[in-house]
N, C-alpha and C positions, 0 to 999 in steps of 0.2 A: 713557284711562280717567279718569273724573271721580268725585269723591267727594261732589259736591254733593247728590245725592238722599238721602244718609245724614243730613244735617242736619235735615230735617223729621221724619224718623223719630225722631231723638234728642229733638227737642222734643216730639213727640207722646208719647213714653214718659215724659218728665218730667211732662207735664201729667197723664198717667194716674196717676202716683204721687202727685201733689199732690191729685188728686181723691179718691184712695183713703184719704189720710191721716186726714180727719175720721172716716170709717167705722171705721178701725182704732182710733182713740182712743176712739170711742164704745163699741166692743165690748170694749175692754181693761178698762174699769172699769164693770161692771154693778151692783156692790153699793155702795150709798152708805155713807159713813162715819157711824157712829152715835156720839153723845155722851151721856154720862150726867152728872148733876149731884150731887155730894156736898158738902154744906156742912160745912166744918171750923169748930171753935170760934173765935169772934171774941173773942180775949182782950186784944189790944192793937192799937194803931194801926200795923199792919204795912205795909211797903213793900218793893219789889224782891225778890219771892220767887224761889227756885230750885227746879227740879224735876228728878228723876233717876229712870230706870227701869232695873232690872237686866236682864242679858242673858236671863234666863229669862222675862221679860215679866210676872212675877207680883208682884214687889216694886217698890213705888213709894215715893218719899220726896219731901216738900215741905219746904223750909227757908225760914224768914223771919227777918229781923233783929228782935230783941226789945228792943234798947236795954238800958241798965243792965248791960252785961256778959254778955248771953246771947243765944242764938238758940233758936228753937222749931222742932222737927222733927215733922212728921206722917208716919207710916210705915204702909204697908199690905202685907200678904202675900197678899192675895186679889184682886189686879188692881184695887184701888181701891174694892172694895165696902164696906170699913170701914177706919178708921184708928185707930192709937194715937198717943200724943204723948210726945215726949221733949225734953230740953233740953241744950244745951251751954253752958258758962260759960268765960269768959276774963277776965283782969284788966281789959283795956281794950276788950273786945269789945262786941258788940251792934249792929255796923254791918252793911253789906251781907253777905249770906250766899250761899255757893256750895257745892253738893254734887255728888258724882260717884260712881257705882257702878263699881267695878273688875270685870274679868271673873270674879274669884274670889268676888264677892259682897260684898266689903268696901266700906263706904260712907265716903267722905271728906267732911269738913265744914271749910270755910274761913270763919272769922268775922273780918270786917274790924276791925282795931284802929287803922287809919290809919298807925301807925308800921310795921305789917306785918300779916300775917294769922295768927290763931291756928288751927292745924290740929289736928283731932281725928278719930278714926276709929272706926267701929262694925263689929264682926264678926257682929252679929246683925240686920243690915238696918235699923239705926236705933233699935233699942230701948234700947241702952245705948252709952256712949261712953268711949273710952280715949285716953290720950296727950295731951300738951299741947306741941306743937312750934310754932315760928313759921316763917313762910316769907316771903321777900321783904324789901324795905325800905319806906320810907314810900310809901303807895299809895292809890289809889281803887279802883273796881270791879274785882273779881278773878274769874277764870274757871279752872276745872280742865280738864285734858285728860290722856289717858294713852295709852301705847303699846298695841299690839294684845294683847300678853301681860299687860299691867297691871303689869309690873315697874318701868316708868318712869312717874312721874307728873309733871305740869307744872302750875304755877300762873302764868298770865299776868295782868298787871295794868298799870294806868296810873300812872305815877310823877308825883308832884306837882312836885318840884324841876326835873327836866329836861323835864317834859311829854312823856315818851316812853313807849313800850311796852317792858316788860321781863318776864322770866319766871324763875321759880325751878324747880329740878329735884330730884326725889327718885328715887333708884335702887333703893329697896327697897319699892316699892309704896305710898309715902305715909307710911311709918312715921317716917322722919327726913328732914329738909330741911337739908342742909349749908349753912353760911354762905357758903362759896366759890361756891356755885351759886345765890345768892339774887337776883342782879340781872343777868341776862344780857340784852343788848339784842336785840330782835326782828329789826331790820333793819340792824344795824351802823351805819355813819357817818351815815345819814340819820335816825337816831333821836337825834341830839345837837343841841340847840338852839344857835344862834349868837347872842350878845348883839347887840341893836340891829337885828336883821333881822326884818322883818315876815313875814306868811304867805308860804310858799314853794310851789314846784311839787312835787308828789309825786315822790320820787326824788332830790331835791336835798338838800344838807346842811341846808337850812332847812325841809324839809318837816314837821319835827316841830311847828312852830308851827301847822300845819293842825289840830292837835288842838283848838285853840280853848280852851285852858285848862280843858278838861273831858274826860270820857271818851267816846270814840266807838268803843272797842274792843268786840268781842263774843267769843263762845266761840272758843277755839283749836281747830283741827283738826289732827290728826296723821296723816300718810300712813303706811300700812303699810310 
């Protein structure tokens, strides 16, 4: 008995699946994505905005660095049809801004102070702000992430001195950020720069130099 005749059948089945793939993709998305434009107040020379959407899909917040110790936040409770404005202040803030909605609707705001980030939170979707905590150590661009239940919040950032990626942890949903959890390395040993070594291969002890003395990090993702 020979099994050779089965091979053409397998190839034919594969070809049929490949031929059907474009049709499946075409029928899977028949409704085009629609965009609408809402112009927010142009108050200052803003840069590097951050956007967050709550789990209910109705509340939207946009945060931008304002300089001079403040960030500006535009918030919407009607899916972006209209926006209100609020502000956060911190002693040395006004730098890069990062916001994140937790599952319970609380909105976190991280205002870059360079020496750390000033963290504030809002329990009314961005209308008013409470708390003045700091998270991390000296840093550049920062990003929030949270666990599925929202009880653990993370702030990942790029460190100036070591040129590495670090993160801070809050275990009470962003209300407090303990100093002992302010600078945890993202990838262990290969996030430590070695003096006198040039750009390294990713995964080696010198791979940190691949950062190029700037920030190439992006938003942190947390697996459930």
